[in-house]
N, C-alpha and C positions, 0 to 999 in steps of 0.2 A: 504494500500500500504506500503510495507517495505521501510525503509529509504535506499537510495542508496548513497554509497560513491564511488567516482572516485579517485583512487590513481594514481598519476603520479610521477614516479621516473625518474630523468634526469641525475643522476651521471653516468659517464663512468665506475666507479668502481662498482663491484658487491660485493666483499668481502671487509670488512673494511670501508665501506662508512658510514660516520656519518649521512648524510642526509637520507639514507635508514633506518638507525637505528631509526631515529626520525620519519619517516613516519610510520614505524612499530608501534612505541609507540602511535602515534596519532590515527591511525586506531584502535588499541586495546582499546584505551581510549573511542573512540566514538561509536564503533560497539557493537551490541548485537546479540543474536541468530537470530534475524529476518533481520538483515542488509544485503543488497546485496552489495558486494564489487567488483568493476570492477578495474582491474589493467592495467595500460598502462606504460610499461617500454620503455623508449626512448634510452636506452644505445646503441642499435644497429644503432641509427641515424634515421632520417626521410629525405625524399627527399626534396630538396630545390625548391622553386618556379622557374619555367622556362617559356619560351614564350608559350609553348603549354598549360600549366596550366592556365596562365593568359588569353590566348585566350578563353579557355573553360569557365573560371569563368565569363568573360564578355559577353559571348554569352547567350541570353535568354534560360532558361531551356528547353522550348519547341522546340527550334531550334538546340539544341546540337546534335552532331553526337554520334554514339556509342563510338567512340574513345574519344570524349570529356567527356562523362559520365564516362568512365573508368579513365580518367585523374583526375577527381575530386572524385573518389570513396573513397580514403583514407581520404581526407578532410571531406567528408560527414560522414564517420564512426567516425572520431574524434569529429566532431560537435555533432553527435547524443549522444556519450558518455557524452559530457559536458552538453548538454541540459537535458539529463535524470537524471543527478546527483543532489541530494539534497545538498551534501557536497563534496567539492573537496579538496584533500590533495596533495600538490605539494612539492616534494623534490627539493630544490634549492641549489646545491653547487655553490659557487661563483668562477667562473673561470676568472682570469684576470679582476677583478672588475665588471663583468657582468654575464649574463646568459650563461649557456652552450649552444653551437650551436644547439644541439638537441631540447632544450626547446624553443629557439627562432624560430626554424623551426616549432614546434608545434603551437606557437602563429600565425605564418604566415598562417598556414593551417586552423586555426579555425576562424580567423578574416576575415569574408567575408561579403562585402556589400550586403544588402538585405537578408542576412541569419542570421548573428549574430549581426549585427548593420545596421542602415540605416541612411541616411542623411535627415535632415528636415530643414525647414526654420530657426528653432532655433538652428541648429547645429546637430552633430551626436547623435543618440540615440541608446544605447545598448539594445539588445533584449533577454539577458540571465539573467535578474534580478531574485531575490528571492533565490539565492544560497549563501551558506557559503563557504568560501575558507580559508584553513589554510595552510600556507607555512612554511616548515621546512628548515631553512637556515643553511648552514655550510660553514665556511670560515677559511682559514689559518691565514690571517693577516688583512683582511678587517673588520672593525667594522661596524656592522649593523646600518644603519642610519647615518654613518659618511660621510664626504665630498667625500670620494673615493668609496662609495657604490653606484654604478649605477644599481645594480640588483633590489633591493627592490622598489625604486621609479618607475622604468620602469614597473615592473610586476604589481604593484598596479595601475598604470595609465592604462595599457592596459586592465586589468580586469575591471576597471571602464568604459572604453570605450565600453566594451561588456555588460555593465549594472550590473556588479557584484561589489558591494561596501562593502559587509561584508567580509573583508579580515583581517586575523590575522597572524602576523609573529611570529614564534618561532625560536629563533636564538641560535646556538652554534657557535658563531663567535670568531675570533682571536684564533683559536685552537692552532696555533703555539706558542702562548705566555703562555697560561694556559689551556691546554686541559681538565684537570680534573674539573677545575672551570667552564669552558664554558659548558661542558656536564651536570654538576650538575644543572646549572642555566636553561638549556634547558629542562631537565627532570622535574624540578619544574614547569616550564611554561606549559608543557604538562599535568602534573597532575592537574593543575588549570583550564584547558579548560572546559567550560561547555558542557555537553552532549546535544544531540538534545532533543528538547521538545517532 
């Protein structure tokens, strides 16, 4: 079976995006001729959860109407991409100290009780373990891991909630202060990433 990489870009910018440049580099570092690369670009946005989606989600699958199945179709597709991936590469530009809205919408669409996690007597259990995630962060003034960084702790937590605990962050942070130095450090971190076994 070829190794599968799911690449998720969430920057609203297409040209000149540092997070996209980093996801390019990471995928190039990890992929070989046999690798299957699936790309999900969130720049066009994703639908937000609404009453119809929630109603469909909490209706048992065997009881769902055709309209309810259609309501969940994109969520099912995104979950299948995530489930099928061996490695996930996420581009994370920091917007106002947190995730871009499109990436948060992606999280909301893939975090589904009974599908990607379940509740047990011991607490929630993620159902998507065994994957590797590499997150390419870019920020203008927010230091990765600083007290004003609400993006990386949230993303690490929600991935862990889904059962994914092998998470590495590569950061080009505080670009507004030293873009050249931040990019150079991020490139070194990418070059040091171990390839898949």
